[in-house]
N, C-alpha and C positions, 0 to 999 in steps of 0.2 A: 386431782387439781393441783395440789402443792408441787407435784412433780413436775406437770407442765411448767408450772411458774420458774421452779428451779431450772429446768433444763432452757427455756429461754434467757434467763439470767447468765447461766453459765455459757450460752453460744454468742450472747451480745458481749459478755466478759471477753471472750476468746477472740471477737472479730474486732474489738476495742484494743486489746493488746496488738493482735497482729498488725493493724493500722498504725500503731504507734513505732511497732519494732521495724515495719516495713520503710518507715521513713526516717530510719537511722537511730530512733529512740533506744537509748542502753540503760536508761535507770528506771525500769518499770518499777522497782519496788519503792520508788521514790513518789511514782505517780500514783499507786494503790495505797499510799500511807497518807497522801490528802485527798477528800472526797472533791475539793473545788480542782485540784489540776487535773483528776479524774475526768470530771465533768468538762472541763475544757478540751481533753483530747476527745473525749466523745462528741463535743458540739462540733468540734473542728472534722471528725472524720465524717459527720452527716451534712457538713458544708451549712451549719447556721452561723448566725451571729456570736461573736465571742461571747463567753458569759461563764459565771462559777456557777449555776444552776443547771440541775439535769435537763435535758430537752423536753421539750413538751411532749405529753404523753402518745400524742400521734405520731412522731418520729420514733417511738421506742418498738421495737418488734420482738 
């Protein structure tokens, strides 16, 4: 069960990174250094309203 969670988390992380870099982002280390910035990128990827909090659970896969 823990492996499933880790695999899902890794897939989401890779999708978010690909989205960021696909839009011309070049400072991924800065995105991952600040959870608020990471959540902003994640929310933008999901086309949710801007915010510093993670997306609601129903949007996480």
